[in-house]
N, C-alpha and C positions, 0 to 999 in steps of 0.2 A: 535118550539124549534131551528130549524136550522137558522131562521131568527135572533133569539135573540143572538145566539153564533156568527153569522157572524157579527152582529152589534157590539157586544162586542169586536170581534177581530178587527174590523175597528177602533174602539175607541182607543184600545191599540196602534195600529200602528200610528194614527195621534198623539196621546200623546208622543209617542216615537220620532217621527219625529221632533216635535216641541221642545221637550227637547234636542235632539241632535243638532238641529239648533241653540238653545239658547246658549248652553255651548260652541259649536264651535265658535259662534260669540263673545262670552265673552273672550274665550282663544285668539282669533285674536286681540281683542281690547287690551287686557292686553299686548301682544307682541308689538303692536304699541305704546302703552303708555310708555313701557319701552325703546324702541328705541328712541321715541321722547324725553323722559326725559333725556336719556343719551346725546342726541345731544344738548339739551339746556343746560344741565350742562357744556358740554365741550365748548360751545359758551360763557358761563358766567363765565369763569375762572377769578380769581381776577386779576384785573389790577394793575399795579404798579403805584404809585404816583410819582410826580416829585423828592420826596426824595429817591425813590426806594423801599419804604416800601409798602407791600400789604395791602389792607384794612382788618379789623380784620375778618369779616364774611359777607358772601353775600348769601342770600337765593334765590333759584331758585324754583319757583313753577311749577309743572308738567303742561302741557297744558290741559285745560278743554275739555272732550270728552263726548259726549252724548252716551247713551247705543246704541249699534249696533242694527240694525233692525234684525228681525228674519228671513231674507232671506239670506240663505248661500247655496252656491253650494254644491252638494253632495260630490264632490271630496275634497272641503275645510273642510266640516264637518267630513268626515272620516279621513282625514289627520291629523286634529287637535286633534282628539281623539286618533288616533293610535299612533302618534309620537309627544311628547311635543314640538319639535322644528320645527314641520311642519307648513308650511305657504301656504296660497292659491296660485294656480298657478299664475304665472306672466301674465300681459296683453299680453306680446310677445307670451307666450305659448298658451294662448287662441286664439290669431290672427292666429297662425300657424295651430292650430287645425281647425279653421274655414276654412282656405284655404285648407287644406287636405280634409275636409268633402266636400267643394264645388267641388273639383276635382273628388271625387268619385261619387258625385251625378251627375256630367256630364257623368261620365262612365256609371252609371245606365240609364241615358236618352238615351245614344247612344245605349245601349243594348235594351231598350224598343223600340227603332226605328229599331232594327234588323240591326244596323250598327256595326258589330263585328270588322271591320278594325279601325273605328274611336275609339271605346272602347279600343282597344290594344294600339293605339297612346297615348291616354290619360293615360292609365295605365303606359306606358313606361315613360311619363313625370312625373307621380307620383312618380315612383320609383327613377327617378333622382332628384326630388325636395324634396322628403321625404324619404331618404334611411332608416332612423330609426323611421319612422312615427308611431304614436300611432295606426293608423287604418290599419297597414300593413296586419294583417290577413284578414281584409275585402277586401283590394286590391287583395290579393291572391285569395280569392273566386270569386270575379268579374273577375280576369284574367282566371279562368277556364271557366266561362260563356262566356267570349269574345272569347277565343279560340275555343270553341264549335260553336259559332255563326259565326266565321269566316271560318269554314269549316276545322280547324286544329284539327281534332279528336285525332290524336296521342299525340299531344303537350298537348291538353286538358286533356286527360287520365294521362300523366306524371305529370301535374301540380296538378290535383286532388289527385293522390297518394302521392305527396310530401306534400300537404296540409293536408291530412288525417294522414301522418306520423308524422307531427309537431303538429296537433291540433286534436287528435283523439276524444277528449271530447267536441269539440266546439259545441254550439247550432245548427249550420248549417251543421254539419258533415254528418247527414243523407241525406240532399239535395244534397251535393257535391258527396256523395257516389252514390246517384241515378243518377246523371249526368254522372258520370264516368262509371257506369255499363250500362247505355244506350249507351254510345259511345264505349265500348269495343267490339272488334269483338267476335262474338260467337266461342267457342273452340271446 
């Protein structure tokens, strides 16, 4: 019975994801077609003849587009359904997120190598390069670990307290709480 219900649940999840991706892709394609049709119409404004009279009518066909593929990022799918005017993230935003991610991966590698000082230097660079970064909560969690690895227990406890005050229900809150409690001096 459990196998049947889990298979059925999996089927519903797959169908829902495909449906979401399809409609998000169609919405994105419709917005692009409207934008392209508007640009084509403005480019094809009636030209005046030598006598100064405009031609009677001129038809502009919208550009032909194939149906979009069913691959859509989760952010684009959610954004397109949640807000009618939403568009997928720009390529610049994607590149910025990639750079931020690679910086935090370098921090993680430094921590895995027990190099707290290097991790802190990379986090300082992250804070300078991405002051309003999407991954700021992750950077703050890594800072707690980096401070602890660098032997700065009091600073790590303060950073953990600040993180937990700002993100009490974060999925990693229990782990940060554990680091803080391990570093706090016994009273």
